[in-house]
C-alpha angles and dihedrals in degrees: 000000000000119000117255115260116241135189088260089063090052090048092051094049091050097036091237132128118267088238092058092049091049093049091046092052090049091049095244110191093228092061115086119243090241092056092045091052092047091051097046092047090053091045089054092047092051092043092238115185120200119234099240095192094053091044092052092049088053098043100031089234129100097184086226130123126203115222122193120196129176095224138006090199092073113084087211093070093040089056092049089050088051089057091047092050094049091054094040097052093047088055097046098259132130124206134224111207124207125176118204099198086229093295130127094217093060090043088058091045089052090055092048090050093050093047089051089051090051094233116190092229145340134242114196143179111199120247114241090237094057117105097143110071098182092118090058091045088054089057088055092051090051090048093238107161109251134180124178122210133196097343111050142158122223092208091068092058095207131140113277144178118214142152118251092263093179092055093044092053091045091053092047094050094043089050090058091048092051089053090058101261113138107169097063120176129195130211109210132217120218105303097217085073111083097216092058092047089052090052090053091051093049089051093050095047094049090053092049093047088059094045094253120141121244099234113198090208088062093059119083128187108233134176105221102268144108089249091053090055092052091048090051090056089053090049095048093048091052092058128092089240112052115197124230095208142022134209104204119206090233141356101267090056088046089053091053090050091053091049091049092049092049090054087056091046091238114164112243120231104359095059099019133022127207131192129172140188131244102039094240113196095248091064095079092051105048124086114275095024111239124249109220148159115255117223100200091242101180092050089047089057092045094050093045093053092045091051092048092051090052088055092048090050091051091049090051090052089049089224093150087227118133112185115223092198117157115195115200117192127206118256120229121210118219113196113205137161097294090073103025095108115192094193135034118219117222122188118210122174092335092309116120112218122188115214118196115225134170113257117228 
């Protein structure tokens, strides 16, 4: 096995001092461009690899970002991470990824791991189990740059990048109303998470705008899972008032709802409409294909990383300024087969009449 090349080897080859080589590799302003070029070409020729740990200890920077996601199984988070990686690599950063499996304990372990790795900053989306945010507050006390994305908490008062969850939910619910559904249910996500509270608010306001009542029996507390969606169907069909459509808090819940409806041989979308939130990749490929609200995931990742780099830069300048910027992206509704109703159903004196209409 060949011996690892060091800056001393480069210096010996070029008849320069080790200090000059080190400064050239670090783009020191006192080193001429010609010398920098000469040193970097020789480093490439000799296949020199910089010791990142030693370099970070000297400079105080690791050029590494820690990213915390609740689940790697959801395409949504994978797509956000893709956006983060694109922006990170183009700015000379690497990322360390940690999934919490929706648990607070692993969320805390992720932060410990990142602090040990001396990351320059952390991007995080809160686990659904987390109700105590002291581990994030500790990061703030230690002045570790932190940006939250998608799932946030206002009490933390840190920069964040989210979708307009209220508007997305309003659009989804209004879409169902425009398709002729009138008994529209909603399956909730955990309400201590702001994005899920906003989706409930958007659902309620869309109903009220169209003079439809918000019926408590048509609201079911879910937990962001396929099983939760199937359980919601059982719940709704056991009630005196059975809905004719559901706005699900996210797409995995919506998938569970579709599975539950199919088991009951309910016709989707003519007799029952379903719309989700997140625009997961599977939505296009199931039958019927799932209508959903897109959250602009790649842009979310890009914006989160840019915001974090701004905070890191301010920290380096020791300005004492900590931006409290909150970036809110626009949701995009994708109407697919699960809401493209071919007939409206009108009830008159207890008689159900089907009226054929053209779907858009």
